One Martini backbone bead per residue (centre of mass of N, CA, C, O) as a GRO file, in nm:
protein
  196
    1MET     BB    1  -1.025  -0.982  -1.029
    2LYS     BB    2  -0.944  -0.723  -0.783
    3VAL     BB    3  -0.640  -0.645  -0.611
    4VAL     BB    4  -0.532  -0.454  -0.330
    5ILE     BB    5  -0.204  -0.328  -0.244
    6THR     BB    6  -0.128  -0.174   0.063
    7GLY     BB    7   0.102   0.070   0.219
    8THR     BB    8   0.365   0.148   0.342
    9PRO     BB    9   0.669   0.184   0.303
   10GLY     BB   10   0.827  -0.146   0.342
   11VAL     BB   11   0.589  -0.383   0.372
   12GLY     BB   12   0.586  -0.568   0.082
   13LYS     BB   13   0.403  -0.526  -0.174
   14HIS     BB   14   0.569  -0.632  -0.421
   15THR     BB   15   0.641  -0.909  -0.317
   16ILE     BB   16   0.350  -1.009  -0.265
   17ALA     BB   17   0.237  -0.966  -0.547
   18GLU     BB   18   0.416  -1.168  -0.695
   19SER     BB   19   0.304  -1.414  -0.533
   20LEU     BB   20  -0.002  -1.362  -0.593
   21SER     BB   21   0.019  -1.392  -0.897
   22ILE     BB   22   0.089  -1.691  -0.891
   23VAL     BB   23  -0.156  -1.799  -0.727
   24MET     BB   24  -0.355  -1.642  -0.953
   25GLY     BB   25  -0.216  -1.710  -1.254
   26ASN     BB   26  -0.048  -1.470  -1.349
   27ILE     BB   27  -0.145  -1.191  -1.292
   28PRO     BB   28  -0.141  -0.867  -1.324
   29ILE     BB   29   0.067  -0.590  -1.235
   30LEU     BB   30  -0.012  -0.271  -1.096
   31ASP     BB   31   0.195   0.016  -1.066
   32ILE     BB   32   0.116   0.312  -0.964
   33ASN     BB   33   0.395   0.468  -0.976
   34ARG     BB   34   0.470   0.390  -1.267
   35ILE     BB   35   0.225   0.507  -1.404
   36ILE     BB   36   0.258   0.796  -1.313
   37LEU     BB   37   0.541   0.835  -1.444
   38SER     BB   38   0.480   0.734  -1.740
   39GLU     BB   39   0.219   0.949  -1.759
   40ASN     BB   40   0.270   1.225  -1.604
   41LEU     BB   41   0.103   1.244  -1.313
   42LEU     BB   42   0.166   1.558  -1.250
   43THR     BB   43   0.219   1.843  -1.147
   44ALA     BB   44   0.315   2.135  -1.276
   45SER     BB   45   0.535   2.205  -1.053
   46SER     BB   46   0.687   1.928  -1.064
   47LYS     BB   47   0.777   1.933  -1.371
   48LYS     BB   48   0.989   2.163  -1.332
   49ASN     BB   49   1.125   1.970  -1.150
   50ASP     BB   50   1.407   1.761  -1.146
   51SER     BB   51   1.335   1.626  -0.884
   52ASN     BB   52   1.188   1.330  -0.777
   53ASN     BB   53   1.146   1.406  -0.466
   54ASP     BB   54   0.934   1.663  -0.563
   55ASN     BB   55   0.705   1.511  -0.659
   56GLU     BB   56   0.366   1.563  -0.755
   57VAL     BB   57   0.062   1.425  -0.743
   58ASP     BB   58  -0.215   1.393  -0.961
   59ILE     BB   59  -0.492   1.278  -0.836
   60GLN     BB   60  -0.707   1.325  -1.051
   61LYS     BB   61  -0.559   1.213  -1.296
   62SER     BB   62  -0.500   0.934  -1.170
   63TYR     BB   63  -0.782   0.850  -1.123
   64GLU     BB   64  -0.878   0.869  -1.421
   65PHE     BB   65  -0.673   0.676  -1.544
   66LEU     BB   66  -0.725   0.426  -1.355
   67THR     BB   67  -1.013   0.390  -1.434
   68PHE     BB   68  -0.967   0.334  -1.730
   69LEU     BB   69  -0.772   0.094  -1.699
   70LEU     BB   70  -0.960  -0.094  -1.506
   71SER     BB   71  -1.188  -0.110  -1.743
   72GLU     BB   72  -1.023  -0.300  -1.892
   73ASP     BB   73  -1.022  -0.631  -1.980
   74LYS     BB   74  -0.711  -0.699  -1.927
   75PHE     BB   75  -0.783  -0.602  -1.597
   76GLN     BB   76  -0.989  -0.785  -1.454
   77ASP     BB   77  -0.726  -0.936  -1.373
   78SER     BB   78  -0.569  -0.795  -1.080
   79ILE     BB   79  -0.293  -0.611  -0.933
   80ILE     BB   80  -0.282  -0.340  -0.708
   81VAL     BB   81  -0.001  -0.126  -0.636
   82GLY     BB   82   0.004   0.106  -0.350
   83HIS     BB   83  -0.004   0.384  -0.139
   84LEU     BB   84  -0.223   0.548  -0.332
   85ALA     BB   85  -0.492   0.383  -0.350
   86PRO     BB   86  -0.698   0.550  -0.170
   87TYR     BB   87  -0.673   0.814  -0.391
   88VAL     BB   88  -0.686   0.651  -0.711
   89ILE     BB   89  -0.926   0.443  -0.649
   90THR     BB   90  -1.206   0.294  -0.752
   91PRO     BB   91  -1.406   0.118  -0.548
   92ASP     BB   92  -1.589  -0.038  -0.783
   93LEU     BB   93  -1.324  -0.189  -0.925
   94VAL     BB   94  -1.297  -0.360  -0.661
   95ASP     BB   95  -1.281  -0.660  -0.441
   96PHE     BB   96  -0.996  -0.621  -0.279
   97VAL     BB   97  -0.825  -0.504   0.028
   98VAL     BB   98  -0.485  -0.468   0.134
   99VAL     BB   99  -0.324  -0.394   0.437
  100LEU     BB  100  -0.007  -0.354   0.499
  101ARG     BB  101   0.183  -0.437   0.790
  102ARG     BB  102   0.461  -0.295   1.000
  103SER     BB  103   0.685  -0.272   1.205
  104PRO     BB  104   0.864   0.010   1.304
  105TYR     BB  105   1.133  -0.142   1.349
  106GLU     BB  106   1.160  -0.263   1.070
  107LEU     BB  107   1.131   0.003   0.908
  108LYS     BB  108   1.378   0.148   1.020
  109LYS     BB  109   1.577  -0.051   0.891
  110ILE     BB  110   1.478  -0.022   0.589
  111TYR     BB  111   1.533   0.286   0.568
  112HIS     BB  112   1.832   0.271   0.614
  113GLU     BB  113   1.896   0.079   0.379
  114ARG     BB  114   1.761   0.306   0.172
  115SER     BB  115   1.845   0.602   0.261
  116TYR     BB  116   1.660   0.770   0.414
  117SER     BB  117   1.554   1.027   0.525
  118GLU     BB  118   1.452   1.158   0.822
  119SER     BB  119   1.181   1.277   0.712
  120LYS     BB  120   1.080   1.016   0.566
  121THR     BB  121   1.094   0.834   0.803
  122ARG     BB  122   0.906   0.978   0.990
  123ASP     BB  123   0.655   0.987   0.809
  124ASN     BB  124   0.629   0.673   0.775
  125ILE     BB  125   0.623   0.584   1.071
  126ASN     BB  126   0.391   0.754   1.149
  127ALA     BB  127   0.184   0.621   0.947
  128GLU     BB  128   0.204   0.347   1.075
  129ILE     BB  129   0.139   0.397   1.373
  130LEU     BB  130  -0.145   0.551   1.291
  131GLY     BB  131  -0.282   0.417   1.040
  132ILE     BB  132  -0.337   0.596   0.777
  133LEU     BB  133  -0.404   0.384   0.546
  134SER     BB  134  -0.624   0.241   0.686
  135TYR     BB  135  -0.808   0.487   0.712
  136ASP     BB  136  -0.816   0.572   0.416
  137ALA     BB  137  -0.936   0.304   0.316
  138SER     BB  138  -1.197   0.318   0.488
  139LYS     BB  139  -1.301   0.580   0.328
  140ASN     BB  140  -1.298   0.448   0.027
  141PHE     BB  141  -1.375   0.152   0.113
  142GLU     BB  142  -1.533  -0.108   0.170
  143PHE     BB  143  -1.532  -0.292   0.447
  144SER     BB  144  -1.584  -0.581   0.308
  145LYS     BB  145  -1.303  -0.538   0.136
  146LEU     BB  146  -1.125  -0.533   0.404
  147SER     BB  147  -0.771  -0.591   0.504
  148GLU     BB  148  -0.536  -0.668   0.752
  149LEU     BB  149  -0.171  -0.729   0.743
  150GLU     BB  150   0.098  -0.878   0.884
  151ASN     BB  151   0.443  -0.802   0.768
  152SER     BB  152   0.720  -0.983   0.833
  153ASN     BB  153   1.044  -1.081   0.787
  154ASN     BB  154   0.966  -1.399   0.875
  155LEU     BB  155   0.798  -1.414   0.626
  156ILE     BB  156   0.667  -1.578   0.364
  157PRO     BB  157   0.541  -1.465   0.079
  158SER     BB  158   0.365  -1.710  -0.005
  159SER     BB  159   0.204  -1.719   0.264
  160VAL     BB  160   0.082  -1.443   0.240
  161ALA     BB  161  -0.054  -1.496  -0.038
  162HIS     BB  162  -0.238  -1.726   0.061
  163CYS     BB  163  -0.386  -1.557   0.275
  164ILE     BB  164  -0.508  -1.347   0.079
  165PHE     BB  165  -0.660  -1.551  -0.094
  166ASN     BB  166  -0.834  -1.668   0.136
  167MET     BB  167  -0.967  -1.392   0.203
  168TYR     BB  168  -1.098  -1.355  -0.069
  169LEU     BB  169  -1.273  -1.623  -0.057
  170ASN     BB  170  -1.308  -1.557   0.276
  171PRO     BB  171  -1.449  -1.297   0.434
  172LYS     BB  172  -1.457  -1.407   0.735
  173SER     BB  173  -1.121  -1.393   0.760
  174ARG     BB  174  -1.133  -1.094   0.792
  175SER     BB  175  -0.936  -0.810   0.920
  176PHE     BB  176  -0.991  -0.488   1.091
  177GLY     BB  177  -0.829  -0.268   1.327
  178PHE     BB  178  -0.598  -0.450   1.521
  179ILE     BB  179  -0.350  -0.291   1.463
  180ASP     BB  180  -0.115  -0.176   1.734
  181TRP     BB  181   0.167   0.028   1.773
  182LEU     BB  182   0.132   0.199   2.034
  183SER     BB  183   0.166  -0.036   2.244
  184LEU     BB  184   0.463  -0.103   2.157
  185ILE     BB  185   0.590   0.220   2.185
  186GLN     BB  186   0.495   0.367   2.462
  187SER     BB  187   0.803   0.307   2.613
  188ASP     BB  188   0.957   0.449   2.353
  189PRO     BB  189   1.127   0.734   2.295
  190GLU     BB  190   1.248   0.674   2.008
  191MET     BB  191   0.957   0.624   1.877
  192LEU     BB  192   0.781   0.863   1.981
  193LYS     BB  193   0.923   1.086   1.801
  194TYR     BB  194   0.748   1.008   1.537
  195ILE     BB  195   0.466   1.144   1.679
  196LYS     BB  196   0.556   1.461   1.730
   0.00000   0.00000   0.00000
């Protein structure tokens, strides 16, 4: 079984993946970002730039490499983690895709703690409010393989991992397209500025 965990930065993908790996018998975790960097799957223009902040992923090369990697027997059971999953993962090679979501208010705090630039904060909060990764996941993966799950700061990672595993086992428990941050922020001018 191959499970993908995706979502905007800061939603808890890696923390949940570690707990899910334990729940699923310590299966390997494949971190898309680490693979892309270790295999230098970047565009020619970004390779010339010394700053990691300006690196651009070569989507086609990443797609091809990850298709090859996920076809190997040793990764038949694995968890694939990363916000780029909807763009670089072959849909036929995965069994279940979870898009983790988090309140934009929580993400704003997380980005402040991570010292994200104003531009990076705005882009990521905008993506979360508008559900960009959910939309893109729905365009790449079969709807029957998808589920969204809200992961807030007060949830215990092992509980979220068990919930994901149960959704994997019981497709009828999956839900997708019901998380709506626009209604949460619609009367908050401070948050609305992130989508203008």
